[in-house]
Biopython code that builds the backbone (N, CA, C, O; Angstrom):
import numpy as np
from Bio.PDB.StructureBuilder import StructureBuilder

atoms = [
    (1, "MET", "N", (-3.092, 27.483, 20.877)),
    (1, "MET", "CA", (-3.955, 26.407, 21.333)),
    (1, "MET", "C", (-4.788, 25.837, 20.171)),
    (1, "MET", "O", (-4.934, 24.622, 20.036)),
    (2, "VAL", "N", (-5.325, 26.733, 19.345)),
    (2, "VAL", "CA", (-6.128, 26.292, 18.206)),
    (2, "VAL", "C", (-5.257, 25.499, 17.239)),
    (2, "VAL", "O", (-5.700, 24.505, 16.665)),
    (3, "ARG", "N", (-4.048, 25.934, 17.066)),
    (3, "ARG", "CA", (-3.120, 25.242, 16.169)),
    (3, "ARG", "C", (-2.839, 23.813, 16.660)),
    (3, "ARG", "O", (-2.753, 22.879, 15.862)),
    (4, "LYS", "N", (-2.701, 23.661, 17.962)),
    (4, "LYS", "CA", (-2.449, 22.340, 18.537)),
    (4, "LYS", "C", (-3.660, 21.422, 18.319)),
    (4, "LYS", "O", (-3.487, 20.244, 18.009)),
    (5, "ILE", "N", (-4.860, 21.936, 18.474)),
    (5, "ILE", "CA", (-6.075, 21.150, 18.263)),
    (5, "ILE", "C", (-6.171, 20.717, 16.802)),
    (5, "ILE", "O", (-6.543, 19.579, 16.515)),
    (6, "ILE", "N", (-5.841, 21.613, 15.886)),
    (6, "ILE", "CA", (-5.861, 21.280, 14.460)),
    (6, "ILE", "C", (-4.845, 20.186, 14.149)),
    (6, "ILE", "O", (-5.147, 19.258, 13.400)),
    (7, "MET", "N", (-3.661, 20.286, 14.710)),
    (7, "MET", "CA", (-2.623, 19.279, 14.464)),
    (7, "MET", "C", (-3.034, 17.912, 15.012)),
    (7, "MET", "O", (-2.815, 16.889, 14.363)),
    (8, "VAL", "N", (-3.624, 17.896, 16.195)),
    (8, "VAL", "CA", (-4.071, 16.631, 16.784)),
    (8, "VAL", "C", (-5.205, 16.039, 15.950)),
    (8, "VAL", "O", (-5.235, 14.830, 15.718)),
    (9, "THR", "N", (-6.126, 16.869, 15.502)),
    (9, "THR", "CA", (-7.229, 16.407, 14.666)),
    (9, "THR", "C", (-6.712, 15.814, 13.359)),
    (9, "THR", "O", (-7.173, 14.754, 12.935)),
    (10, "LEU", "N", (-5.772, 16.480, 12.725)),
    (10, "LEU", "CA", (-5.190, 15.965, 11.481)),
    (10, "LEU", "C", (-4.456, 14.651, 11.716)),
    (10, "LEU", "O", (-4.519, 13.747, 10.882)),
    (11, "ALA", "N", (-3.760, 14.538, 12.847)),
    (11, "ALA", "CA", (-3.059, 13.292, 13.168)),
    (11, "ALA", "C", (-4.050, 12.142, 13.368)),
    (11, "ALA", "O", (-3.803, 11.023, 12.918)),
    (12, "VAL", "N", (-5.153, 12.413, 14.033)),
    (12, "VAL", "CA", (-6.175, 11.383, 14.257)),
    (12, "VAL", "C", (-6.797, 10.955, 12.926)),
    (12, "VAL", "O", (-7.014, 9.766, 12.693)),
    (13, "ILE", "N", (-7.082, 11.920, 12.059)),
    (13, "ILE", "CA", (-7.643, 11.605, 10.743)),
    (13, "ILE", "C", (-6.665, 10.763, 9.933)),
    (13, "ILE", "O", (-7.075, 9.805, 9.278)),
    (14, "LEU", "N", (-5.390, 11.102, 9.968)),
    (14, "LEU", "CA", (-4.370, 10.338, 9.243)),
    (14, "LEU", "C", (-4.266, 8.913, 9.765)),
    (14, "LEU", "O", (-4.147, 7.971, 8.982)),
    (15, "ILE", "N", (-4.308, 8.751, 11.068)),
    (15, "ILE", "CA", (-4.243, 7.412, 11.669)),
    (15, "ILE", "C", (-5.466, 6.593, 11.263)),
    (15, "ILE", "O", (-5.333, 5.412, 10.942)),
    (16, "MET", "N", (-6.646, 7.196, 11.272)),
    (16, "MET", "CA", (-7.863, 6.476, 10.889)),
    (16, "MET", "C", (-7.836, 6.076, 9.422)),
    (16, "MET", "O", (-8.209, 4.953, 9.082)),
    (17, "LEU", "N", (-7.402, 6.973, 8.555)),
    (17, "LEU", "CA", (-7.313, 6.640, 7.131)),
    (17, "LEU", "C", (-6.311, 5.517, 6.892)),
    (17, "LEU", "O", (-6.559, 4.623, 6.083)),
    (18, "THR", "N", (-5.192, 5.560, 7.584)),
    (18, "THR", "CA", (-4.192, 4.509, 7.457)),
    (18, "THR", "C", (-4.773, 3.177, 7.922)),
    (18, "THR", "O", (-4.562, 2.152, 7.274)),
    (19, "TRP", "N", (-5.487, 3.183, 9.015)),
    (19, "TRP", "CA", (-6.055, 1.959, 9.556)),
    (19, "TRP", "C", (-7.080, 1.345, 8.599)),
    (19, "TRP", "O", (-7.043, 0.141, 8.345)),
    (20, "PHE", "N", (-7.983, 2.155, 8.073)),
    (20, "PHE", "CA", (-9.064, 1.627, 7.247)),
    (20, "PHE", "C", (-8.662, 1.334, 5.806)),
    (20, "PHE", "O", (-9.303, 0.518, 5.143)),
    (21, "TYR", "N", (-7.612, 1.985, 5.311)),
    (21, "TYR", "CA", (-7.250, 1.798, 3.908)),
    (21, "TYR", "C", (-5.953, 1.033, 3.690)),
    (21, "TYR", "O", (-5.783, 0.424, 2.634)),
    (22, "LEU", "N", (-5.041, 1.042, 4.639)),
    (22, "LEU", "CA", (-3.761, 0.367, 4.447)),
    (22, "LEU", "C", (-3.726, -1.010, 5.097)),
    (22, "LEU", "O", (-3.169, -1.950, 4.529)),
    (23, "VAL", "N", (-4.306, -1.136, 6.258)),
    (23, "VAL", "CA", (-4.260, -2.405, 7.002)),
    (23, "VAL", "C", (-4.887, -3.565, 6.224)),
    (23, "VAL", "O", (-4.311, -4.653, 6.234)),
    (24, "PRO", "N", (-6.041, -3.399, 5.544)),
    (24, "PRO", "CA", (-6.566, -4.541, 4.776)),
    (24, "PRO", "C", (-5.598, -5.053, 3.708)),
    (24, "PRO", "O", (-5.533, -6.258, 3.461)),
    (25, "TYR", "N", (-4.856, -4.160, 3.081)),
    (25, "TYR", "CA", (-3.883, -4.585, 2.069)),
    (25, "TYR", "C", (-2.732, -5.361, 2.702)),
    (25, "TYR", "O", (-2.270, -6.356, 2.145)),
    (26, "ILE", "N", (-2.274, -4.912, 3.853)),
    (26, "ILE", "CA", (-1.200, -5.629, 4.557)),
    (26, "ILE", "C", (-1.679, -7.020, 4.969)),
    (26, "ILE", "O", (-0.938, -7.995, 4.849)),
    (27, "ARG", "N", (-2.905, -7.107, 5.448)),
    (27, "ARG", "CA", (-3.457, -8.400, 5.837)),
    (27, "ARG", "C", (-3.670, -9.309, 4.630)),
    (27, "ARG", "O", (-3.540, -10.527, 4.749)),
    (28, "LEU", "N", (-3.995, -8.739, 3.474)),
    (28, "LEU", "CA", (-4.169, -9.540, 2.262)),
    (28, "LEU", "C", (-2.850, -10.151, 1.815)),
    (28, "LEU", "O", (-2.825, -11.289, 1.348)),
    (29, "VAL", "N", (-1.767, -9.419, 1.950)),
    (29, "VAL", "CA", (-0.447, -9.941, 1.578)),
    (29, "VAL", "C", (-0.106, -11.161, 2.424)),
    (29, "VAL", "O", (0.529, -12.094, 1.931)),
    (30, "ALA", "N", (-0.515, -11.168, 3.685)),
    (30, "ALA", "CA", (-0.216, -12.282, 4.583)),
    (30, "ALA", "C", (-1.214, -13.439, 4.440)),
    (30, "ALA", "O", (-1.037, -14.482, 5.069)),
    (31, "SER", "N", (-2.249, -13.268, 3.629)),
    (31, "SER", "CA", (-3.257, -14.318, 3.459)),
    (31, "SER", "C", (-2.841, -15.268, 2.322)),
    (31, "SER", "O", (-1.899, -14.975, 1.585)),
    (32, "PRO", "N", (-3.534, -16.390, 2.180)),
    (32, "PRO", "CA", (-3.183, -17.352, 1.112)),
    (32, "PRO", "C", (-3.744, -16.995, -0.265)),
    (32, "PRO", "O", (-3.740, -17.839, -1.161)),
    (33, "PHE", "N", (-4.221, -15.781, -0.450)),
    (33, "PHE", "CA", (-4.858, -15.395, -1.706)),
    (33, "PHE", "C", (-3.966, -14.466, -2.513)),
    (33, "PHE", "O", (-3.203, -13.674, -1.959)),
    (34, "SER", "N", (-4.074, -14.576, -3.828)),
    (34, "SER", "CA", (-3.348, -13.673, -4.717)),
    (34, "SER", "C", (-4.190, -12.415, -4.943)),
    (34, "SER", "O", (-5.371, -12.378, -4.598)),
    (35, "TRP", "N", (-3.573, -11.395, -5.522)),
    (35, "TRP", "CA", (-4.293, -10.163, -5.823)),
    (35, "TRP", "C", (-5.412, -10.442, -6.828)),
    (35, "TRP", "O", (-6.499, -9.875, -6.716)),
    (36, "ALA", "N", (-5.154, -11.304, -7.800)),
    (36, "ALA", "CA", (-6.163, -11.621, -8.811)),
    (36, "ALA", "C", (-7.371, -12.308, -8.180)),
    (36, "ALA", "O", (-8.505, -12.041, -8.577)),
    (37, "GLU", "N", (-7.147, -13.181, -7.211)),
    (37, "GLU", "CA", (-8.252, -13.853, -6.532)),
    (37, "GLU", "C", (-9.058, -12.869, -5.687)),
    (37, "GLU", "O", (-10.274, -13.012, -5.560)),
    (38, "ALA", "N", (-8.398, -11.886, -5.120)),
    (38, "ALA", "CA", (-9.080, -10.917, -4.254)),
    (38, "ALA", "C", (-9.863, -9.877, -5.041)),
    (38, "ALA", "O", (-10.725, -9.201, -4.480)),
    (39, "ASP", "N", (-9.580, -9.741, -6.323)),
    (39, "ASP", "CA", (-10.302, -8.784, -7.163)),
    (39, "ASP", "C", (-11.618, -9.420, -7.591)),
    (39, "ASP", "O", (-11.709, -9.988, -8.679)),
    (40, "ARG", "N", (-12.624, -9.328, -6.749)),
    (40, "ARG", "CA", (-13.894, -10.033, -6.970)),
    (40, "ARG", "C", (-14.658, -9.532, -8.174)),
    (40, "ARG", "O", (-15.295, -10.323, -8.871)),
    (41, "ASP", "N", (-14.612, -8.238, -8.437)),
    (41, "ASP", "CA", (-15.377, -7.703, -9.562)),
    (41, "ASP", "C", (-14.558, -7.600, -10.852)),
    (41, "ASP", "O", (-15.030, -7.062, -11.853)),
    (42, "LYS", "N", (-13.333, -8.118, -10.816)),
    (42, "LYS", "CA", (-12.431, -8.156, -11.984)),
    (42, "LYS", "C", (-12.234, -6.772, -12.623)),
    (42, "LYS", "O", (-12.195, -6.636, -13.846)),
    (43, "SER", "N", (-12.113, -5.759, -11.768)),
    (43, "SER", "CA", (-11.919, -4.393, -12.252)),
    (43, "SER", "C", (-10.449, -4.063, -12.474)),
    (43, "SER", "O", (-10.126, -3.030, -13.061)),
    (44, "GLY", "N", (-9.565, -4.925, -12.015)),
    (44, "GLY", "CA", (-8.135, -4.658, -12.116)),
    (44, "GLY", "C", (-7.589, -3.931, -10.912)),
    (44, "GLY", "O", (-6.391, -3.654, -10.849)),
    (45, "PHE", "N", (-8.448, -3.615, -9.949)),
    (45, "PHE", "CA", (-8.056, -2.904, -8.729)),
    (45, "PHE", "C", (-8.695, -3.604, -7.543)),
    (45, "PHE", "O", (-9.893, -3.883, -7.557)),
    (46, "VAL", "N", (-7.905, -3.888, -6.521)),
    (46, "VAL", "CA", (-8.430, -4.499, -5.304)),
    (46, "VAL", "C", (-8.777, -3.372, -4.343)),
    (46, "VAL", "O", (-7.891, -2.679, -3.843)),
    (47, "SER", "N", (-10.062, -3.191, -4.087)),
    (47, "SER", "CA", (-10.508, -2.131, -3.190)),
    (47, "SER", "C", (-10.244, -2.523, -1.742)),
    (47, "SER", "O", (-10.036, -3.701, -1.454)),
    (48, "PRO", "N", (-10.248, -1.553, -0.823)),
    (48, "PRO", "CA", (-10.056, -1.899, 0.590)),
    (48, "PRO", "C", (-11.107, -2.873, 1.110)),
    (48, "PRO", "O", (-10.798, -3.720, 1.947)),
    (49, "SER", "N", (-12.343, -2.767, 0.628)),
    (49, "SER", "CA", (-13.374, -3.699, 1.096)),
    (49, "SER", "C", (-13.137, -5.111, 0.566)),
    (49, "SER", "O", (-13.393, -6.085, 1.274)),
    (50, "GLU", "N", (-12.650, -5.234, -0.672)),
    (50, "GLU", "CA", (-12.310, -6.553, -1.207)),
    (50, "GLU", "C", (-11.134, -7.148, -0.444)),
    (50, "GLU", "O", (-11.140, -8.335, -0.117)),
    (51, "ALA", "N", (-10.136, -6.336, -0.163)),
    (51, "ALA", "CA", (-8.970, -6.817, 0.585)),
    (51, "ALA", "C", (-9.371, -7.281, 1.972)),
    (51, "ALA", "O", (-8.906, -8.321, 2.438)),
    (52, "ALA", "N", (-10.231, -6.520, 2.635)),
    (52, "ALA", "CA", (-10.680, -6.898, 3.985)),
    (52, "ALA", "C", (-11.507, -8.179, 3.947)),
    (52, "ALA", "O", (-11.403, -9.012, 4.848)),
    (53, "TYR", "N", (-12.332, -8.343, 2.903)),
    (53, "TYR", "CA", (-13.164, -9.537, 2.778)),
    (53, "TYR", "C", (-12.306, -10.794, 2.678)),
    (53, "TYR", "O", (-12.611, -11.803, 3.313)),
    (54, "PHE", "N", (-11.235, -10.741, 1.886)),
    (54, "PHE", "CA", (-10.374, -11.912, 1.712)),
    (54, "PHE", "C", (-9.393, -12.086, 2.865)),
    (54, "PHE", "O", (-8.961, -13.206, 3.138)),
    (55, "ALA", "N", (-9.036, -11.009, 3.539)),
    (55, "ALA", "CA", (-8.093, -11.115, 4.651)),
    (55, "ALA", "C", (-8.743, -11.759, 5.874)),
    (55, "ALA", "O", (-8.057, -12.371, 6.693)),
    (56, "GLU", "N", (-10.055, -11.624, 5.996)),
    (56, "GLU", "CA", (-10.779, -12.199, 7.130)),
    (56, "GLU", "C", (-11.373, -13.534, 6.710)),
    (56, "GLU", "O", (-12.551, -13.625, 6.365)),
    (57, "CYS", "N", (-10.541, -14.566, 6.743)),
    (57, "CYS", "CA", (-10.995, -15.881, 6.287)),
    (57, "CYS", "C", (-10.639, -16.952, 7.309)),
    (57, "CYS", "O", (-9.740, -16.778, 8.132)),
    (58, "GLY", "N", (-11.365, -18.063, 7.236)),
    (58, "GLY", "CA", (-11.097, -19.212, 8.072)),
    (58, "GLY", "C", (-10.673, -20.391, 7.203)),
    (58, "GLY", "O", (-10.748, -20.332, 5.975)),
    (59, "ARG", "N", (-10.226, -21.468, 7.860)),
    (59, "ARG", "CA", (-9.783, -22.668, 7.140)),
    (59, "ARG", "C", (-10.515, -23.875, 7.684)),
    (59, "ARG", "O", (-10.735, -24.001, 8.888)),
    (60, "ARG", "N", (-10.891, -24.765, 6.768)),
    (60, "ARG", "CA", (-11.477, -26.052, 7.145)),
    (60, "ARG", "C", (-10.721, -27.148, 6.427)),
    (60, "ARG", "O", (-10.487, -27.056, 5.222)),
    (61, "ALA", "N", (-10.341, -28.166, 7.139)),
    (61, "ALA", "CA", (-9.706, -29.328, 6.522)),
    (61, "ALA", "C", (-10.788, -30.388, 6.279)),
    (61, "ALA", "O", (-11.654, -30.618, 7.123)),
    (62, "TYR", "N", (-10.716, -31.016, 5.120)),
    (62, "TYR", "CA", (-11.657, -32.078, 4.794)),
    (62, "TYR", "C", (-10.999, -33.033, 3.809)),
    (62, "TYR", "O", (-9.935, -32.739, 3.264)),
    (63, "THR", "N", (-11.639, -34.183, 3.582)),
    (63, "THR", "CA", (-11.126, -35.185, 2.648)),
    (63, "THR", "C", (-12.103, -35.314, 1.479)),
    (63, "THR", "O", (-13.311, -35.451, 1.670)),
    (64, "GLU", "N", (-11.548, -35.267, 0.263)),
    (64, "GLU", "CA", (-12.368, -35.397, -0.944)),
    (64, "GLU", "C", (-11.685, -36.379, -1.884)),
    (64, "GLU", "O", (-10.557, -36.147, -2.318)),
    (65, "ASP", "N", (-12.365, -37.471, -2.197)),
    (65, "ASP", "CA", (-11.826, -38.518, -3.071)),
    (65, "ASP", "C", (-10.471, -39.035, -2.586)),
    (65, "ASP", "O", (-9.582, -39.299, -3.396)),
    (66, "GLY", "N", (-10.313, -39.179, -1.288)),
    (66, "GLY", "CA", (-9.075, -39.690, -0.716)),
    (66, "GLY", "C", (-7.952, -38.666, -0.629)),
    (66, "GLY", "O", (-6.845, -39.007, -0.212)),
    (67, "LYS", "N", (-8.209, -37.423, -1.009)),
    (67, "LYS", "CA", (-7.191, -36.375, -0.934)),
    (67, "LYS", "C", (-7.480, -35.465, 0.251)),
    (67, "LYS", "O", (-8.636, -35.187, 0.569)),
    (68, "ASN", "N", (-6.421, -35.009, 0.895)),
    (68, "ASN", "CA", (-6.572, -34.041, 1.970)),
    (68, "ASN", "C", (-6.712, -32.649, 1.359)),
    (68, "ASN", "O", (-5.865, -32.215, 0.578)),
    (69, "CYS", "N", (-7.775, -31.966, 1.717)),
    (69, "CYS", "CA", (-8.065, -30.659, 1.141)),
    (69, "CYS", "C", (-8.234, -29.615, 2.236)),
    (69, "CYS", "O", (-8.529, -29.929, 3.389)),
    (70, "ILE", "N", (-8.041, -28.390, 1.844)),
    (70, "ILE", "CA", (-8.277, -27.248, 2.729)),
    (70, "ILE", "C", (-9.218, -26.299, 2.005)),
    (70, "ILE", "O", (-8.994, -25.939, 0.850)),
    (71, "GLU", "N", (-10.266, -25.903, 2.698)),
    (71, "GLU", "CA", (-11.211, -24.926, 2.158)),
    (71, "GLU", "C", (-11.034, -23.623, 2.930)),
    (71, "GLU", "O", (-11.079, -23.608, 4.160)),
    (72, "TYR", "N", (-10.837, -22.554, 2.214)),
    (72, "TYR", "CA", (-10.772, -21.229, 2.816)),
    (72, "TYR", "C", (-12.138, -20.578, 2.625)),
    (72, "TYR", "O", (-12.677, -20.581, 1.518)),
    (73, "TYR", "N", (-12.695, -20.026, 3.688)),
    (73, "TYR", "CA", (-14.030, -19.442, 3.613)),
    (73, "TYR", "C", (-14.035, -18.063, 4.265)),
    (73, "TYR", "O", (-13.220, -17.777, 5.143)),
    (74, "ALA", "N", (-14.943, -17.232, 3.836)),
    (74, "ALA", "CA", (-15.069, -15.884, 4.372)),
    (74, "ALA", "C", (-15.745, -15.943, 5.736)),
    (74, "ALA", "O", (-16.781, -16.589, 5.895)),
    (75, "LEU", "N", (-15.161, -15.274, 6.711)),
    (75, "LEU", "CA", (-15.761, -15.237, 8.040)),
    (75, "LEU", "C", (-17.042, -14.401, 8.042)),
    (75, "LEU", "O", (-17.930, -14.615, 8.867)),
    (76, "LYS", "N", (-17.126, -13.468, 7.132)),
    (76, "LYS", "CA", (-18.278, -12.576, 7.083)),
    (76, "LYS", "C", (-19.573, -13.320, 6.762)),
    (76, "LYS", "O", (-20.592, -13.104, 7.418)),
    (77, "ASP", "N", (-19.536, -14.200, 5.749)),
    (77, "ASP", "CA", (-20.759, -14.865, 5.333)),
    (77, "ASP", "C", (-20.625, -16.377, 5.140)),
    (77, "ASP", "O", (-21.607, -17.039, 4.804)),
    (78, "GLY", "N", (-19.440, -16.927, 5.344)),
    (78, "GLY", "CA", (-19.245, -18.371, 5.253)),
    (78, "GLY", "C", (-19.097, -18.915, 3.844)),
    (78, "GLY", "O", (-19.027, -20.131, 3.669)),
    (79, "LEU", "N", (-19.048, -18.054, 2.830)),
    (79, "LEU", "CA", (-18.906, -18.522, 1.458)),
    (79, "LEU", "C", (-17.489, -19.020, 1.185)),
    (79, "LEU", "O", (-16.516, -18.480, 1.713)),
    (80, "THR", "N", (-17.388, -20.048, 0.359)),
    (80, "THR", "CA", (-16.091, -20.607, 0.006)),
    (80, "THR", "C", (-15.330, -19.625, -0.876)),
    (80, "THR", "O", (-15.863, -19.111, -1.859)),
    (81, "LEU", "N", (-14.079, -19.374, -0.509)),
    (81, "LEU", "CA", (-13.232, -18.483, -1.287)),
    (81, "LEU", "C", (-12.260, -19.246, -2.165)),
    (81, "LEU", "O", (-11.959, -18.826, -3.282)),
    (82, "LYS", "N", (-11.759, -20.386, -1.649)),
    (82, "LYS", "CA", (-10.744, -21.143, -2.370)),
    (82, "LYS", "C", (-10.666, -22.551, -1.780)),
    (82, "LYS", "O", (-10.857, -22.752, -0.581)),
    (83, "LYS", "N", (-10.379, -23.527, -2.660)),
    (83, "LYS", "CA", (-10.158, -24.900, -2.215)),
    (83, "LYS", "C", (-8.810, -25.365, -2.754)),
    (83, "LYS", "O", (-8.477, -25.128, -3.915)),
    (84, "GLU", "N", (-8.039, -26.027, -1.895)),
    (84, "GLU", "CA", (-6.757, -26.597, -2.293)),
    (84, "GLU", "C", (-6.736, -28.060, -1.882)),
    (84, "GLU", "O", (-6.998, -28.382, -0.723)),
    (85, "CYS", "N", (-6.429, -28.943, -2.812)),
    (85, "CYS", "CA", (-6.323, -30.372, -2.525)),
    (85, "CYS", "C", (-4.921, -30.854, -2.860)),
    (85, "CYS", "O", (-4.331, -30.454, -3.864)),
    (86, "LYS", "N", (-4.400, -31.718, -2.002)),
    (86, "LYS", "CA", (-3.060, -32.272, -2.219)),
    (86, "LYS", "C", (-3.130, -33.765, -2.280)),
    (86, "LYS", "O", (-2.106, -34.425, -2.456)),
]
sb = StructureBuilder()
sb.init_structure("model")
sb.init_model(0)
sb.init_chain("A")
sb.init_seg("    ")
for serial, (resi, resn, name, xyz) in enumerate(atoms, 1):
    if name == "N":
        sb.init_residue(resn, " ", resi, " ")
    sb.init_atom(name, np.array(xyz, "f"), 0.0, 1.0, " ", f" {name:<3s}", serial, name[0])
structure = sb.get_structure()
């Protein structure tokens, strides 16, 4: 019985670690940002918190100098992450 409780506890810990450390990276790959853009502190490593910050973004369309532009912003604090104009 104790062995079963230990195995279940280890499985829960593994699932939680996977969720908090792997999922932000998967979401970053699906976002419009590159790894270099997501490395906010320019350390050469994208931390899970940096990946989560860039993965949770919104989009705004606007016009600038007659060009159609898209602004990507962080949902956490509303700061602009990237602007693209076509």
